[in-house]
C-alpha positions as CSV (number, residue, x, y, z in Angstrom):
1,M,-9.0,28.8,6.7
2,L,-9.8,27.0,10.0
3,G,-13.4,26.6,10.8
4,P,-15.4,24.5,13.2
5,T,-16.5,20.9,12.0
6,T,-18.9,18.7,13.6
7,R,-18.1,15.2,13.8
8,V,-20.3,12.2,14.8
9,E,-18.4,10.0,17.5
10,R,-19.2,6.7,16.3
11,P,-18.8,3.6,18.3
12,P,-15.4,1.6,18.1
13,G,-15.0,-0.7,15.4
14,G,-12.4,-3.4,14.4
15,G,-12.1,-3.6,10.5
16,R,-10.0,-6.8,10.7
17,G,-12.5,-9.3,9.3
18,A,-11.8,-8.0,5.6
19,R,-8.2,-9.0,6.0
20,Y,-9.0,-12.5,7.3
21,A,-11.4,-12.9,4.5
22,L,-8.8,-11.9,1.9
23,V,-6.3,-14.4,3.4
24,C,-8.9,-17.2,3.3
25,A,-9.7,-16.2,-0.2
26,F,-6.3,-16.6,-1.3
27,W,-5.8,-20.0,0.1
28,L,-9.1,-21.1,-1.3
29,G,-8.3,-19.9,-4.9
30,L,-4.7,-21.6,-4.7
31,S,-6.3,-24.7,-3.4
32,I,-8.9,-24.8,-6.3
33,G,-6.1,-24.1,-8.8
34,L,-4.0,-27.3,-7.5
35,W,-7.1,-29.4,-7.2
36,L,-7.8,-28.8,-10.7
37,W,-4.3,-29.6,-11.7
38,W,-4.7,-33.0,-9.5
39,S,-7.8,-33.8,-11.3
40,N,-6.6,-33.3,-14.8
41,T,-3.5,-35.2,-14.2
42,P,-3.5,-39.0,-15.7
43,A,-2.8,-41.7,-13.6
44,G,0.8,-42.8,-14.1
45,S,1.8,-39.7,-15.7
46,V,4.4,-39.0,-13.0
47,D,6.2,-42.1,-13.7
48,G,10.0,-41.7,-14.1
49,T,12.2,-38.9,-13.0
50,G,11.6,-36.8,-16.2
51,A,7.9,-37.0,-15.9
52,A,7.9,-36.2,-12.2
53,L,10.1,-33.3,-12.9
54,V,7.6,-31.9,-15.6
55,E,4.9,-32.2,-13.2
56,A,6.6,-30.5,-10.4
57,G,7.3,-27.7,-12.7
58,R,3.5,-27.5,-13.8
59,I,2.9,-27.1,-10.0
60,T,5.4,-24.3,-9.5
61,G,4.1,-22.7,-12.6
62,L,0.5,-22.6,-11.5
63,V,1.7,-21.4,-8.0
64,G,3.7,-18.7,-9.7
65,G,0.9,-17.6,-12.1
66,Y,-1.5,-17.4,-9.2
67,A,1.0,-15.4,-7.1
68,L,1.6,-12.9,-10.0
69,L,-2.2,-12.3,-10.3
70,I,-2.6,-11.8,-6.6
71,Q,0.5,-9.4,-6.8
72,I,-1.4,-7.3,-9.5
73,L,-4.5,-7.4,-7.4
74,L,-2.8,-6.1,-4.3
75,M,-1.5,-3.1,-6.1
76,S,-4.6,-2.7,-8.4
77,R,-5.5,0.3,-6.0
78,V,-9.2,-0.9,-6.3
79,R,-11.1,0.8,-3.5
80,W,-12.5,-2.0,-1.6
81,L,-9.0,-3.4,-0.8
82,E,-7.3,-0.2,0.1
83,R,-10.1,1.0,2.3
84,H,-10.8,-2.3,4.0
85,V,-7.5,-4.0,4.3
86,G,-5.3,-1.0,4.3
87,A,-2.1,0.2,2.5
88,N,0.1,-1.3,5.3
89,D,-1.0,-4.8,4.8
90,L,-1.4,-4.6,1.1
91,L,2.2,-3.5,0.4
92,A,3.6,-5.9,3.1
93,W,1.9,-8.9,1.5
94,H,2.9,-7.6,-1.9
95,R,6.5,-7.5,-0.6
96,D,6.5,-10.9,0.9
97,L,4.7,-12.6,-1.9
98,G,7.3,-11.2,-4.4
99,A,10.0,-13.5,-3.1
100,T,7.8,-16.5,-3.5
101,L,6.8,-15.3,-7.0
102,V,10.4,-15.4,-8.3
103,I,11.3,-18.6,-6.6
104,M,8.2,-20.2,-8.1
105,V,8.8,-18.9,-11.5
106,L,12.3,-19.8,-11.6
107,A,11.7,-23.2,-10.3
108,H,9.0,-23.8,-13.0
109,A,11.5,-22.9,-15.8
110,V,14.1,-25.1,-14.4
111,L,12.0,-28.1,-13.5
112,I,10.3,-28.1,-16.9
113,T,13.5,-27.8,-18.8
114,L,15.1,-30.6,-16.9
115,G,12.1,-32.7,-17.1
116,L,11.8,-32.4,-20.8
117,A,15.5,-32.8,-21.2
118,S,15.4,-36.1,-19.2
119,M,12.5,-37.5,-21.1
120,D,13.9,-36.7,-24.6
121,E,17.4,-37.6,-23.6
122,E,18.9,-34.4,-24.6
123,S,21.2,-31.8,-23.1
124,V,19.6,-29.0,-21.0
125,L,21.1,-26.6,-23.5
126,H,19.5,-28.4,-26.6
127,E,16.3,-28.7,-24.8
128,T,16.0,-25.0,-23.9
129,W,16.7,-24.2,-27.7
130,M,13.9,-26.5,-28.6
131,L,11.7,-24.9,-26.2
132,L,12.4,-21.5,-27.6
133,T,12.1,-22.7,-31.4
134,L,9.3,-25.2,-31.3
135,Y,6.8,-24.1,-28.5
136,E,4.3,-21.5,-29.1
137,D,4.9,-18.2,-27.0
138,M,7.9,-19.6,-25.2
139,I,10.1,-16.7,-26.1
140,S,7.7,-14.3,-24.3
141,A,7.8,-16.5,-21.5
142,F,11.5,-16.5,-21.1
143,V,11.4,-12.8,-21.4
144,A,8.8,-12.4,-18.8
145,T,11.0,-14.6,-16.6
146,G,14.0,-12.4,-17.1
147,L,12.1,-9.2,-16.3
148,L,10.5,-10.7,-13.2
149,V,14.0,-11.8,-11.8
150,G,15.3,-8.4,-12.6
151,I,12.4,-6.7,-10.6
152,G,12.9,-9.1,-7.8
153,L,16.6,-8.2,-7.5
154,L,16.0,-4.5,-7.6
155,A,13.4,-5.1,-5.0
156,I,15.8,-5.9,-2.3
157,R,15.4,-3.3,0.5
158,T,19.2,-2.2,0.3
159,V,18.9,-1.6,-3.6
160,R,15.4,-0.2,-3.3
161,A,16.7,2.4,-1.0
162,I,19.1,3.9,-3.5
163,L,16.7,3.9,-6.4
164,P,15.1,7.0,-7.5
165,Y,11.2,7.2,-7.2
166,E,10.8,7.4,-11.0
167,V,12.8,4.3,-11.6
168,W,10.9,2.3,-9.2
169,Y,7.5,3.5,-10.5
170,F,8.7,2.4,-13.9
171,L,9.8,-1.0,-12.9
172,H,6.4,-1.7,-11.3
173,L,4.8,-0.8,-14.6
174,V,7.0,-3.7,-16.0
175,S,5.0,-6.0,-13.9
176,Y,1.9,-5.5,-16.1
177,V,4.1,-6.5,-19.1
178,V,5.2,-9.6,-17.3
179,L,1.6,-10.5,-16.8
180,L,0.8,-10.1,-20.6
181,L,3.9,-11.9,-21.7
182,G,3.3,-14.8,-19.4
183,Y,-0.3,-15.0,-20.6
184,G,0.2,-16.6,-24.0
185,H,2.2,-19.7,-23.0
186,Q,0.2,-20.5,-20.2
187,F,-3.0,-21.0,-22.5
188,A,-1.1,-22.1,-25.4
189,T,0.8,-25.0,-23.9
190,G,-0.5,-25.5,-20.3
191,R,-2.5,-28.6,-20.1
192,E,-4.9,-27.0,-17.5
193,L,-5.5,-24.1,-19.6
194,S,-5.1,-25.0,-23.2
195,E,-8.3,-27.2,-23.4
196,P,-11.8,-26.2,-22.5
197,G,-13.1,-27.3,-19.1
198,P,-13.3,-26.2,-15.2
199,A,-9.6,-25.5,-15.1
200,R,-9.6,-23.0,-18.0
201,S,-12.9,-21.5,-16.9
202,F,-11.4,-21.0,-13.4
203,W,-8.2,-19.4,-14.7
204,I,-9.9,-17.2,-17.4
205,G,-12.2,-16.0,-14.6
206,L,-9.4,-15.2,-12.3
207,Y,-7.7,-13.3,-15.0
208,A,-10.9,-11.4,-15.9
209,F,-11.4,-10.5,-12.1
210,V,-7.9,-9.1,-11.7
211,L,-8.1,-7.3,-14.9
212,A,-11.3,-5.6,-14.0
213,C,-10.1,-4.6,-10.7
214,L,-6.9,-3.2,-12.2
215,A,-8.8,-1.4,-14.8
216,W,-11.2,0.1,-12.2
217,G,-8.7,1.1,-9.5
218,R,-6.1,2.4,-12.0
219,L,-8.1,4.0,-14.6
220,I,-12.0,4.1,-14.6
221,G,-12.5,5.2,-11.0
222,P,-10.1,7.8,-10.9
223,F,-11.3,9.3,-14.1
224,V,-14.8,9.2,-13.0
225,F,-13.8,10.8,-9.5
226,N,-11.8,13.6,-11.4
227,V,-14.5,14.4,-14.0
228,R,-17.1,14.7,-11.1
229,H,-14.9,16.9,-8.9
230,R,-12.7,18.8,-11.1
231,L,-10.1,19.6,-8.6
232,R,-7.8,22.8,-8.7
233,I,-5.3,24.3,-6.3
234,A,-7.0,27.3,-4.3
235,E,-4.1,28.4,-2.2
236,V,-0.5,27.4,-1.2
237,V,0.3,28.4,2.5
238,P,3.7,28.2,4.1
239,E,3.7,26.5,7.4
240,G,7.4,26.6,8.1
241,S,10.7,26.6,6.7
242,D,10.4,23.5,4.9
243,M,6.6,22.6,5.1
244,F,3.8,24.1,3.2
245,S,0.0,23.4,2.9
246,I,-1.9,23.0,-0.6
247,Y,-5.7,23.8,-0.2
248,V,-7.7,22.1,-3.1
249,R,-11.1,23.0,-4.2
250,G,-13.7,21.5,-6.5
251,R,-17.2,20.6,-7.3
252,Q,-19.4,18.6,-4.9
253,L,-16.7,18.1,-2.3
254,A,-19.2,17.4,0.2
255,N,-20.0,14.1,-1.6
256,V,-16.3,12.9,-1.4
257,D,-16.3,9.8,0.8
258,A,-13.2,10.8,2.9
259,R,-12.5,11.1,6.5
260,A,-9.6,12.4,8.5
261,G,-6.6,10.1,8.1
262,H,-7.5,9.1,4.5
263,F,-4.7,9.7,1.9
264,F,-5.0,10.6,-1.7
265,R,-2.8,9.9,-4.6
266,W,-2.0,13.4,-6.0
267,R,-1.0,14.3,-9.6
268,F,-0.4,18.1,-10.2
269,L,-1.0,18.9,-13.9
270,A,1.8,21.4,-14.2
271,R,5.0,21.5,-16.4
272,G,7.5,19.1,-14.9
273,L,5.2,17.7,-12.4
274,W,2.3,15.9,-14.2
275,T,4.2,12.6,-14.8
276,Q,4.6,11.9,-11.2
277,T,1.9,11.0,-8.6
278,H,2.7,10.9,-4.8
279,P,0.6,10.0,-1.8
280,F,-0.3,12.6,0.6
281,S,-2.6,12.5,3.7
282,L,-5.3,15.0,4.4
283,S,-4.1,17.5,7.2
284,A,-7.7,18.6,7.9
285,A,-11.0,16.7,8.1
286,P,-13.0,17.1,4.8
287,N,-15.5,20.0,5.2
288,G,-17.2,20.0,1.8
289,T,-15.4,23.3,0.8
290,W,-12.0,22.3,0.5
291,L,-9.3,19.4,0.9
292,R,-6.0,20.3,2.6
293,L,-2.5,18.3,2.4
294,T,0.5,19.4,4.1
295,I,3.9,18.5,2.5
296,K,7.5,18.6,3.7
297,V,10.2,19.6,1.3
298,V,12.3,16.4,0.9
299,G,13.4,16.7,-2.9
300,D,13.1,18.4,-6.1
301,H,9.5,17.4,-6.7
302,T,8.2,18.5,-3.4
303,E,10.3,21.8,-3.8
304,Q,8.4,22.5,-7.1
305,L,5.0,21.8,-5.6
306,R,5.4,24.7,-3.0
307,W,5.5,27.1,-5.9
308,L,2.3,25.9,-7.6
309,E,-0.2,28.5,-8.8
310,P,-3.6,28.8,-7.8
311,G,-6.0,27.3,-10.5
312,T,-3.6,24.4,-11.4
313,R,-5.7,21.4,-12.2
314,V,-5.1,18.5,-9.8
315,F,-5.9,14.8,-10.5
316,A,-6.3,12.7,-7.3
317,Q,-7.0,9.1,-6.7
318,G,-8.6,8.1,-3.4
319,P,-9.6,8.2,-0.8
320,N,-7.8,5.5,0.7
321,G,-6.3,4.1,4.1
322,M,-7.4,2.8,7.3
323,F,-5.7,5.5,9.6
324,T,-9.1,6.7,10.5
325,A,-11.2,7.0,13.6
326,D,-13.7,4.3,12.8
327,R,-10.9,1.6,13.0
328,R,-10.4,2.3,16.7
329,T,-11.4,-0.5,19.2
330,R,-11.6,1.7,22.3
331,H,-13.5,4.8,23.2
332,R,-10.4,6.8,23.9
333,A,-7.4,7.7,21.8
334,L,-3.7,8.7,21.9
335,L,-2.1,10.3,18.9
336,I,1.8,10.5,18.7
337,A,3.2,12.6,15.9
338,G,6.7,13.9,14.9
339,G,7.9,16.1,12.0
340,S,5.3,16.1,8.9
341,G,3.6,13.2,10.7
342,I,1.6,15.8,12.5
343,A,-0.5,16.3,9.3
344,P,-2.8,13.4,9.5
345,I,-2.7,13.5,13.1
346,R,-3.9,17.0,13.3
347,A,-6.8,15.8,11.0
348,L,-7.7,12.9,13.1
349,L,-8.1,15.1,16.2
350,E,-11.1,16.4,14.6
351,D,-12.6,13.0,14.1
352,L,-11.8,11.2,17.4
353,P,-13.7,11.3,20.5
354,R,-13.4,14.0,23.2
355,G,-10.7,13.3,25.7
356,T,-8.1,12.4,23.0
357,I,-4.5,13.1,24.1
358,V,-1.8,14.2,21.5
359,I,2.0,14.1,21.9
360,Y,3.7,16.1,19.5
361,R,7.4,15.7,19.1
362,A,9.6,18.4,17.6
363,G,13.3,19.4,17.6
364,S,12.7,22.9,18.2
365,P,9.8,25.4,18.7
366,D,10.3,26.6,15.0
367,D,9.6,23.1,14.0
368,L,6.0,23.1,15.4
369,I,3.3,23.7,12.9
370,F,-0.5,23.9,13.5
371,K,0.1,25.0,17.0
372,E,-2.8,27.4,17.1
373,E,-5.0,24.9,15.1
374,L,-4.1,22.2,17.7
375,D,-4.7,24.2,20.5
376,W,-7.9,25.5,19.2
377,L,-9.1,22.0,18.5
378,A,-7.9,20.7,22.0
379,D,-10.2,23.3,23.6
380,A,-13.0,22.5,21.3
381,R,-12.9,19.0,21.6
382,D,-11.8,18.6,25.3
383,A,-8.4,17.1,24.3
384,V,-4.8,17.6,25.7
385,V,-1.8,18.4,23.6
386,Y,1.7,17.8,24.8
387,Y,4.5,19.5,23.1
388,V,7.8,17.6,23.6
389,V,10.4,19.8,22.0
390,G,14.2,19.2,22.0
391,S,16.8,16.9,20.7
392,R,16.6,13.2,21.3
393,D,19.3,13.5,23.9
394,D,17.5,16.2,26.0
395,P,16.0,14.9,29.4
396,G,12.5,15.7,28.6
397,P,12.2,14.0,25.1
398,R,14.3,11.1,26.2
399,R,12.1,10.4,29.2
400,T,8.8,10.7,27.2
401,M,9.7,7.8,25.0
402,T,10.1,5.3,27.8
403,P,7.6,3.1,29.5
404,R,7.6,5.2,32.7
405,G,7.5,8.5,30.9
406,L,4.5,7.6,28.5
407,R,2.5,6.2,31.5
408,D,3.2,9.5,33.6
409,L,1.7,11.5,30.6
410,V,-1.1,9.0,29.7
411,P,-1.8,6.8,32.8
412,D,-4.7,4.8,31.0
413,V,-2.6,4.2,27.8
414,G,-3.4,0.6,27.7
415,R,-7.1,1.3,27.4
416,R,-6.7,3.6,24.4
417,D,-6.0,3.1,20.7
418,V,-2.7,4.8,19.6
419,Y,-2.2,6.3,16.3
420,L,1.4,6.8,15.3
421,C,2.8,9.0,12.5
422,G,6.3,10.5,12.0
423,P,9.9,9.5,11.4
424,Q,10.7,5.9,11.4
425,G,12.9,6.1,14.6
426,L,10.0,7.8,16.5
427,V,7.5,5.4,15.3
428,S,9.8,2.3,16.0
429,A,10.6,3.6,19.5
430,A,7.1,4.4,20.3
431,V,5.8,0.9,19.3
432,K,8.5,-0.7,21.3
433,V,7.4,1.3,24.4
434,L,3.7,0.5,23.8
435,R,4.4,-3.2,23.5
436,R,6.5,-3.1,26.7
437,L,3.4,-1.6,28.3
438,R,1.3,-4.3,27.0
439,V,-0.7,-2.2,24.8
440,P,-2.5,-4.9,22.4
441,Q,-1.3,-4.7,18.7
442,R,-4.9,-4.3,17.6
443,Q,-4.8,-1.0,19.2
444,I,-1.8,0.4,17.5
445,H,-2.4,2.2,14.2
446,L,0.2,3.2,11.8
447,D,-0.1,5.8,9.2
448,P,-0.1,4.2,5.7
449,F,3.3,5.3,4.8
450,E,5.0,3.7,7.9
451,F,6.2,0.4,7.0
C-alpha cells in the first residue's frame, strides 16, 4: 500500500518559543496569586507564632492549589499545548511539578493545623478534630490530601515501573477527583477566595480556563474529530514475527492536520479493547487515503490488536507531538532508529529534505521491517540508509555508536538535526555520543515516548 507522496521542503524552524512563553506564563500566574494574597493580608496579621504559621499555611495552600491546576492543564491534552510544547516537556514538567505539589499540600495542612492549634491553645489532635467538624468542606479537603499523597507515592519511578498500565491510568483519573474535592474548602474558608474581589475573580478565571481546556482536550475535541472522520480499520498487515501494521480509513482524511512523526492516542472499539487507549505514532506520512500505525507486540493488549477485524471502529485523539520535520533547525537531518522505533522514522523520511541519512539498528536481518519501503524512499528522496545489524557486542554495531564510528558514517553530523527513536539503551547511548560530538541540544529530537 505504499505510494509516492509529494512533500514541500519547508525552511528550518525552531518551535521553542511556545515553551518559553508557557514558563513565563506559569511564573506570572503564580506571582499574581501571591501578590493578591499579600494585598489581602492585613497589617499585623502575622504577629505571633500561630498567626505566622497560619499565613505560611495559606501561602503553601495557594501554591499547592496553583500547582494542581497546572498539573491538570499539562495533561489536559489540549491541542495547542501538545503541538507547540511537546509531549516530552509536558510529561517532564508534570512529573517534576508533582513532587512540589505533594510537598506544598502537606505543608499547607500541617502549617494551618499547627497555627490554629497555637492560636486556640489546643492540642494538634483536638484542633484537627475541630477542623473536621466545624469548618465547611474540610472532610473533603482531608480526603483530597490523602489521595494526592497516595498518587505521589505510587508515582515514584521504581513503583511506577511495576504498576500495570490500567492501574496507572485509573490513578490519574483520581487527580480530577482531588481537584473537585479540594475546590470546596478553598472557596468556603479561604480568605482570598471566599469574598468577592480581584483574588476570587482571578482564581475562578483560572479554574474556568483549566476546566475548559480539559473539557476540550479530553472530550469535545476528540468527539468532533471522530464524528467528522469516522475511522475504521481497513487492514491489519504482519510486518514480522512480533510487529504488524494497522491501516485506518475514514472520511475526509485529507483534512486531517497531521504530519509524519505525529502520534495519535488510539482506542479500538472491540470487545476487551475499547476500555484502553494507547499512543502510537504514524509509520507513514498521511496521504489523504489512509493512516498507518505499526505496533510491536509487548503484552496482552497489543497481542489482541493484531487480530482486529477490518471494519472495526476506531476512536482516535490527535494528532499530537513535535517529532516532526518542521521542528528542525538545520537543512539536513540524521535519523537513528532501533526496533519498533523505525515506525515514526520511516514516516519522517518522507517529510525531510533530500540528503537525509538513516541509521537503522537491528539485532538480525529478520528484525528489519520496512526495508523495501526504506530503499524505495532512499532512492526517491536521494537519501542514504545504513542497516547496522548484529548484537550490541558485534564489532560493527559497537563501533557505530561511538563518536568516531558515527562521524565516519555522517561526517557533517554537527550540522544536522538528529531524530532518535528506539529502545531506551540505544537512545541514551546515541545521545551521549552526540553530546561528545558537540551536537547542540536544540538539534536533537526525541520521539514523544522516549523520556
